[in-house]
N, C-alpha and C positions, 0 to 999 in steps of 0.2 A: 458448461462453459466455465474457464476459470478466469478470474479477476483479481487485479491486484489494486486494493485501496491502499493509498497513500496518505497518512493524516500529517496534517501541517498546521501548527498553532504558534502562538507566542511562547517563547520560550519560558518554561516555568522552573526555577530553581529550587524549589522545595518540593518534597514527597507529597503525593497526594495522600487525602484523608483515609481513615479506615474505612467509611462510609464509601467513598468514592471506589477503593479497592475492592471492597464487598460488592459493590453494583456490577463492577467491570466483571470480576470472576463470574457473577451470576450469568451475566450476557454470554461471556466466553463459553461457559459450561453448556448453557442451553444451544447457542449456535453449534457448537462441536455435535452434541448429540443429534441436531437436526440435520447434520450432514452438510451445512452451508459454510462452515469454518474450518478450512484445512490448516492453518497456522497463522499466529498473530504475536506479536512483540512489539514492546515499547523501547525507545531509544533513551539513553543516558543523556544528560546534558551535552550541548556542542564543545564546552570547554574540554571534554575528555575526547573529542573527535578530529579529524581532519578532512581537507578537501584536497583531493588529487586531480589535478587538470593537465590535460596535454594539448597543447596549442603550437602548431608549426614544428612539430617534432621534439619540443622542448616539455618536460614534464616538470610542474612545480607542486610542492605540497605546501599547504596553508594549515597551520594548528588551529584549533578552535580557541575561544569562542567565536563564533561568527556574528559578531555585533552588528554588522552591516545588513545583516537580513532581518526583514520585518518578522518573517515566520521561519522556523526549522521544522524538519520532518521530526514528528514525535513518535511514528512507529508505523506499523504496516499489518494488513490483513491479507492473507491469500484466501480469497472465496471460492466456492463451488457454486454457481447461479444458473439459473435456467435461462437468462436473458440479461441484457444490459440493464433493463428496468427493474429487474429482481436484484441485481448487485447494487443498484442504487437505493433501493428500498433498505438491504440490509446496511448498508452504509449509513442511512438516515437514522436507523435504530441505533448504530453505533454512536454516531454524533449527540444521540439524546442523552447517553449515558458520559461519553468523553468531555461533553462540554463545547465552548466556542473553539472554532478552527474550521478548517476545510480538508476534503478529502479529494483526491485526484484517482479516479476509478478508469482502470485501464484493463481491456482484455487482453489475455496472455494466448499467444499462439502457441498450440503444443505441438508436438510431432506427430500425434495420433491424427491432428486434423490435416497433415500434408498428403497422406494417400499411401497406399501399398509401394515398397520400395523407394519411396522419395526420401532424400534426406537433407534436401534443403528447401526454402520457401522461394517460389516464384513470384515475379511479379503478378501475374495473373491470380494466384493464389491468395495474395493480399487483398487484391482488388475484389475477388469474390468473397471474401471475408467482409469487406466494409460493406458490400451489397446486401449481406445478410442481416447487418446491423440495423 
């Protein structure tokens, strides 16, 4: 099963220490070798980003920084886990290295779970997936 772990924290506007980078590189290398980490990246400061919102057919763009937010997305990891509990344990290990913040862990519905010849997800398939959790 694949899970997306979205890391949120207070925005940091200084680069991480060399020690922090080394610890994160070690965790990433070990997790990739173990086959539980598919991809991961960190985000640049929100001052370099934008929010795009559609409401009532109107699209608005707000340039960063996002000072009204208490926390911003700092990065993500795409995980291959045997269960939701396994994904949570992998995320705990990440937070031990990353530091203060929180991760939202969400299972990803993949096409291979839809069944032979099916191209879309039905309400019943989603309900079945929730029942498995």
